[in-house]
N, C-alpha and C positions, 0 to 999 in steps of 0.2 A: 599754516595764516598768518602775512603780516602786520606790524603791530600799525593801527591809522593814528598818529601823534598829529596835534598843534603841537608847537614852539614848543611853548612853554609845556607838557608834558614832557616834550621830547627831553627839556635841559635836568625836568625831575630826575628821569631814567641815568644820568652820565653817572659813572663813577659806582653804580650802586650791585651791591647783593641780589638774586634772584629768592625770593619767598613771596608763598600766597599764604593769606591771614584767615582763609577760609576755608573748610571743608564742603567738599559736592552734595553729602545728606546735610547741609547746616544751609547753602546757596537753597537748594529747594523749597527749605520748610520755611525759610526769610521770606520766598516767593508768594509758600503757599498761603503765606502767613496775609501778606500783604493783599495777596488776591480779598481774602476772607474778609480784614480791615475795610478797604476798599467799598466793598458791600453793602457789608454790615454794620456802619459805622454812618449808613445813607437812612438806616430804619431807627435810630437809637435815641433822636429827638423824642418820640413820642414812647417808645419801646422802654426807654434808658431812666432819660432825665421827664417822661411822664408833660410833655407840652402836650397843651391842645394840639386838636388836629388843625393841621394849615384850614384858613377860610375859602382860599382860592387858590387857581393855579401857578400864577404867579409867586406866592410865598410860598407853597408848597416848593418849585421852584430851588429858588433862593435861600431853601433850607440849605437843600440837599446839594447847593453850590458852593457854601459853605462846608460842609462834608466833607466834599470831595476835595477839597482845597487845601481842608486840616488831613485828610486821611493822603494828599503827595505830599506833605509835611511832612510827616512820622515816617514816610515811607523814606524821604529824601536821611532825616537823620538816624534811622538804623541802617540806609546802604550806608553812611559814611560813621557806624559806630565799625559796624563786621570790618567795614574793610581798611579802619587804620588809618581813616582822611587828616583827623588832628593832626597826625604829622607832620602835614602840609603847611606849609607858613603861605601859601599866596593863594586869595581867595581866586583865581584864574586856574589853576591847577587844579583845587580842587573841585569849580564848577567845569572844570575839561573832561571828570571823571562822566562826569551823568550828561556829557556832549553840549555843551550850555559854553559856546565858545562865539566869539566877535569875528574870527579870522574865518577867512571861504566862503561868510557867510548867506554871497549873494549866488552861487553857485549853489551852495547844501539848498537855497529855497526854490531857483528857476529851474534849477534840471532837474530834478526828481517831478515838482508841477508841472513842466511840459513832457516828461517822462510817463505821467500816470492821464494826463490828460487824452494821452493814446488810445487808453483801455476804452475811453468814452466819445472817443467819436462821431459810433454812432447816435449817443447821445444827441451830441453838439451840432452834428448836422440837422437832427431831427429836433431840435431848438431854431438853430437859423431858418431853417423849414415854416415853422409856426409863427417867429417875429416876422416873415416876409408875409405870411398868409394874415396874422395881423395889420402891416402896414398896408396891403393891401388892401384890406377891408377900410380901415381907415381913411384913406382916400377913397374909396365910394361913397361911402358915407358922408362922410366932409365934404365932398367934390374939391378933393386938395389940390386937383390937379394946375389948380389957380394959387395955388401957395407957394413961396420959394421955396428953394431946397436947402437953405439957410434958414429961412423960416421953422421946415418938416426937422430938418435935424436938431432945432433948439426942441419943440417939443418932447422928443422922444429924450433928450438931455434930461430934459424939469422929471421927464416920466420917473427915466432911471433913476434921479437924485430921489423925489421919492420916494422910488423900492427902498433904496438903504433905507432913506431915513426909515421905513417903516419898520427894516429886518433888526435894525438899532433900536429901536423899543419893544421891540418882540422876544417875550426872553426864551421865548421857544428857542430862536436865533441864538439867544445866548449859549443854548443850552447845545447844541448842536455843532456851533461854530469855532468856540471858543473853549468852552469851560471843558466840553467831555474829551476836544481834540487834546487840552493842552495835559488834561491830571492826568488818564489814561497814556499816553504817552511816558509822559514823565513816570511815573510810576511803573508800567508794562512795559519799558524798551528801556528807559536810561537809567530806572535802579534796579533793575532783573538783571537785565543782562549784563554788566560788569559782574555783577554776583556767582555768574554764575559757567562768567569767561573764568574770575581767577577760583571758581571750586573747582576747575580742571576742564571745563566741557569741550565737546568741542565744537569749531563754530557753526556746522552745517547743524551739527543734531541739536542746539540751541533755537537755531534758525526756527526748525519743523516742531519742536515741539515744546518751544517757549510761548505760545502763543495758546497753548490750555491752558493757562492760567488764565488769560485772556477774553478766552470763549466761557469758560467757568463761573466770572466775574459778570458773566449775563444771565447765570439762571433763573436772576431771583426774579428775570420778565416772566416767565413761567407758571410762579407763584402771581404776582400782579394781573397776568390776563386770566387767568383760572379762577381766582380767592374773585380778586378784585374787581373785574372788571365783565367775571362771571362766563369765559366763555367754555363752552365744553371742549371735555379731555385731548380727545385727540385732536382738534382744532391749535387748542396752546400749545402743541407739544408740536403742530405740523408748523407756526409759528417762531417756534424759538428754536428747532431743531435747524429751520432757514436762517435763521439771528445767528446760532452757531457755526453754520456752514461759511457765513459770509466772515460772518468774524476769524475765525484760524484763517483763511484763505489772506486778508484785511494783514492778517497777525504776519504771517511770514513774509511779506515785501516789505511792511512797515521795519518788520525785525532786520529781514536784507538791508535797506535803509540806510539802520542806521549804524550798522556793521562797517557798511564798506561805506561813508560818507564820517563817523563818526561828531557827526553834529545831530542834535537832539531833532533839530527845525527841519530836517527832510522828513523824518517822520510827522510831525504834525500837518506842514502844508498838506501833504499827501493826503492826512486824517481828515482836513480840515476840505477839501476835494472833495473826497468820496461823499460827505454827509451833504453837500453842495448838492451835489448832480444825484444821491440814489442809485438803484439797480440802473448798471450799463442798459440802455437801449440794441436788442441783436438786431431788432428786424421794426418796419413800423409802414404800412401798406400806403400811407398818404403819402410818403417822401419818395413811390412810384420806385424800392430795392435802393436806394442811395445810401439808408439808413445801415443798411445788412452789408454793403462795399463798404461802404467807412468802418463799423466794426469788424470787419474781416481785415481790413489793409491796418490802421489803427492795431489791430491784436497781434499784428503778425510783425509790424513797428514796434511794440509795446519789447516783447522778447529778445527781437534782431539788437535792438539796444538795450537792452538793461544792466550786462556787467559791462560793455564803453563806457554810459553816460553815468554809472555809478564809482569811475572805476577810480582807485584809491589817493593818485597822485592830483585831480584835480581838486582835491576837497584838502590839503596836506603838503605841507611843506616836506615833511620828513617824515620816514617810512621806518621802524627798526623792524629787528629779529626776535616776535614774541608772540607768543599765541590769545594776546591779548590787543585785542587797538587801542585801548587808552596804556598798552604799556606798562600799566601798575603790578603784574605777577614777577617784573627786576626793577620794583623801587625794595630801598633800603631802608 
């Protein structure tokens, strides 16, 4: 596997001897501990600190936001210590190990976003169909044939602004589209993958097996469904099983994006987009088969463009021969 280095990381490798400061077993243990801590800390306010139960959904989620942020910071600090990043004097080099980079940012955001959208071609067609139906319905109710085109555009623009405003004030939207994508990708990709790479694991083994930590971190949903929401055993198993399958599949893709681009924003934008869209629409009777055709075409296009769209040359100025995309194993 070639190293996918930003310029600053590439400069850090010049004239340095090869050495890795962490064993494979230590890397796996650290990843397991991070996954456990990411979930366990969510319950610490009531179980450990004995804080009173939250009185509203908003206060409950804000408390969890704080816990997730604390967990993410702790994982970054632990990873920095295990990899000996304190030896680096330039902040950009330290951030580069976690894929926090300013160079090639536009490519790292736009290309993965467009690539991910191909999997949701059926969903996009379905939503567009609903939008057209809604527009036609509004026209019939308000006799908008007498309304000019520019005025109609203004009406829908105001509706769009109102929707965005409502989302900005929705604590669930903050959880799904901000806190969860950023903290989860930081912990489960930006921290774990460098540890596993420096532990000597092969890149494709990491891509396919590291999402196990990501999926196990969602097992707490079973307890919440079973004991807090009163679901029966099999229904809770079914729901969580589907969630685990989806998180593993997404984890493969997110890990692939991170290792190919070397930028943590790539899996973050994919994570946000998937949370916005939900599960892909495979078919919809009201679209007269267009959604199914769009899904099939998008699915084929996704796999056809998967490797070309994530070619390391697009996201990096320099590549060196190293088993780690960040080149850490060849730092002195």
